[in-house]
N, C-alpha and C positions, 0 to 999 in steps of 0.2 A: 450444434454441439452434440456429439454422440455419446458422451460419457455421462453416467449417472453419478451424482455427487451427494455426499452427506457432509454438512457443516457441523462440526462439534463446537458450539458457541454461536450465539445469535446477537453479538454486539455490533458496534458501528462498522467495523471492518467487514464482518460477514455480510452485513446489509449492503455495504457499498459494492462488494464483489457480486452479490446476488442481483442487485439492481442493474449493474453493468451487464451481466450475463443475460438477464431477461430483456434488456433494451437492445441487445444485439442478436436476439432471436433464439436463445436457448429455451427449449420447452420447459415450462414450469414443472412438468411431470418428472423431469430428471434432476430436480433439486429438492433436497430434504435438509432439515435443520433441527437440531436439538440443543439443549443446554442443561446446566446443572440443576437449576431449581426455579427459574423465573418464568412461570407459565404465562404471565401477562405479556411478556416479550414475545413468546411463541405465538400467542393469539394475535398480537399485532402483525407479526411476520406473515401469518396465514391469511389474515384479513386483507393486508395491503398487497401481497404478492401472489397469493394463491398457491404457495408451495407447501409441500408436505412437512408436517411438524410432528414432534414426539413429546408427549406431556409426562409420561410416567418413567422416563429414563430406561425403558426396555429397549436397548439398542439393537438387539439381534435382527429384528425385522428390517430396520433401516440399513444396517451394515450388509446384510445378505444381498440386497438389491443394488449395492453401490460398488462401482469400480474404483472410485476415488474417495478418500476420506480427507477432509480439509480441517486441520486444526486451527481454530479461530477463537479459542477461549481467552480469558485473561491470563497473562503469563503466570500469575500466582496459582492458578488452578490447573496448570498444564499437567504436572506429574500425577496428581490425583485422578485427573481425567484419563490419562494414559493407563494407569493401573486398572481403571474400570473398563477401558476399551479393549485391552489386549486379548482378553479371552473371547472376544467376539470377532476378531479379524481372521480373514483367510490370507494365506501367505502371498498371494499374487495381487492383493489390493495395494494400490499406490497411496502412500501417506504424503500429503502436502501440508507443510507448516507455514503459516503466515505470521508467526510470532517472532519478534525480535529477541535475540539473546540466547535462545536455546538451540544448541547444535544438533545436527542430525545424529551424531554419536550418542549424545545424551538421550535423545528421543528413542533411539533404537535400543539402548541399554535398558531403559525403563520398560519398554514394551517386551523385551526379551524374545523378539521375533525376528525373522529375516525379511520383513516387508521392505520394499524399496521406499526411500524417503527423499523427497525433494523439498527444498526450502525456497520460499518465494517472499519477496518484500514488495507488496503493492503499496499504493497510497490511496487516500480517500477520494482522489480524482477518479477512481474507478466508477463512482456513481454516475459520472457523465461520460464514461468511456474514454477517459484520458489519463489513466494511471501510467506512471513510469515504473514498471515492475522489474526488479532484479530477480533472477532465477538461478539457483545453484543446485547441482547434483549432490545428493547426500549419500549416505551409506546404502549399499545394495541396489542403487539406481543405475540405469544405463541410458543410452541415448534415446531409447523409445520412451522412457519415462520423462525425460527432459522435453521431448516433443509434445507429450500430453499436457505437461504444465504450460508450455508455450501456447498451445491451442486454447487452453482455458483462459490464460491471462491476456492473450492477444485480443480476446473478445472485449476486454475492458481497457485497452490502451496498447502501449508498446511494451515489449519485453527485451531484456538484455541479459544474456547468460554470463555469469561470472563465477569465479571460484568461491567456494563456501567461505573461506577466510575473508573475502572481500565484502561479504554481506553486512558486516559491521559498518563499513563506510557507506554502502548503499543505503543502509538504514538512516545514517546521519545525513545523507544527501537527499535521496529521493523519498524515503519514507517520511522524514520530517520536513522536507523541502516545501510542501504546500504551505505549512504554517509560517515559514520564513517569508514567502511571497505575500501571504495575507497580512503579515505584520508590516511589510513595506507599503502595501496598499493603505492600511490604516494610517501610517505615518504621513503619506502623501496627502491623503484626504484631510487629516488634522492640520497639516501645514497650510493647505489651501484655505481652509476655513479660518485659521488663525490670522491669515494675511488679508482676509476680507471677502473671500468668495462665499457665496451661499452654499450650504451643505449639499443640497440637491445637485447643484451644478458641479461641485467638487467631486461628488460620487460618480456622476456620469462621465466626467472627463477622465478621471484617474482610471476607472475600470476599462474604458475604451483604449487608453494608452497601453495598459497591460495586455489587453487582447490583441491590439494591433502589433505591438512589439513581438508577442508570441507568434503571431502569424508570419511576420517577417522572418523570424528565426526558423520556423517550420518549413517555409516555402522557398528559402534561399540557401544556396551552398556557401554563401559568403560568411566568413568568420565573424563572430559577434563584435570583435574589436574593430573590424573594418566597417561593420554597420554603424557602430558608435562614431567612428571617424567621419563617416558620410553625413551624419547629423550635426557634426561639430565644426562650425566655422571659427577660424582663429579670431580671438578677441570678441566672439559673439556671446549670446545669452547661454547657450548650452555649455560652452567652454567655462563660463563663470560658475554654472551649477555643478559641473563635474569637478572643478577645482575645489569647491566646497566639500563634495563627497570625499575626495582624496584627503583633504585637510582634516576631516573628521574620521578618517580611517575606515571607510565602508568596507574595502576589501579585507582588512584585518578582522573586522567584526563578523563578516560572513565566514571567513576561515575559522574563527573561533567557534561559531555556531555549529558548523559541520564537525569540527574536532570534538567538541564537548558531547554532542549527540552520539558520535562514534564511540567515544570512551564509555559513555553510559551503556551502550549496547554490549560492549565487551564486559563491563561489570555485571550486567544481567546474566551473561552466560556462566559466570563464576559463582553466582548465588545458588543457594539451595532453595527451590520453590517449595 
């Protein structure tokens, strides 16, 4: 990774991205982080990852040595942080936002600069190098800026370039998606235990089922519907289980989950932080 980055915000998403970058060989000397006021969090980041941190909110030294500035603060702190940041920026520095709900136009107007802006929606699977990240070109950005973002986020998983308007849906699907999968895993484990399996056995079996199915999807060009049909014998056990899922409207529940998360992302964009 040849780009020097400063993260504005040191929360869970920043940590997930930083962990992924370091795990894929990005030199720690190229990563810096600061936040609004939580020095204990910065001490933790420095002690655990050896990256450069800033304790006194004097941004200039960090920004001067950074080609990319990554906005990773809490959404409610965004515009106050931008107001503090704008006087420190150089016009050629790329701004990447990983925040749901704030458009590149809103960010640009708050900064009052011509900096190129890219929006990215990674998920917390970045920690293990398996994020599904949506990337969108924002105001003042061109193809070269998209490629920089792809290089950064490819280090922590896969990237998919989408229109900025589609990032709401990407947020509802990929950004929130790991939580949906974890909830399904919880439910399967709870079901197995309630039906008599020991908790340790339930946990081991369910997690391997998820891992195995994911590997099949990853390593096969076969449509998931076809993979499902290959497992399902007419009148067999899998058919009975799938029938129960359909009867209890699993597809509708998942549709509603993605829909509601997407709507919430749209609402956040309209709010004044």
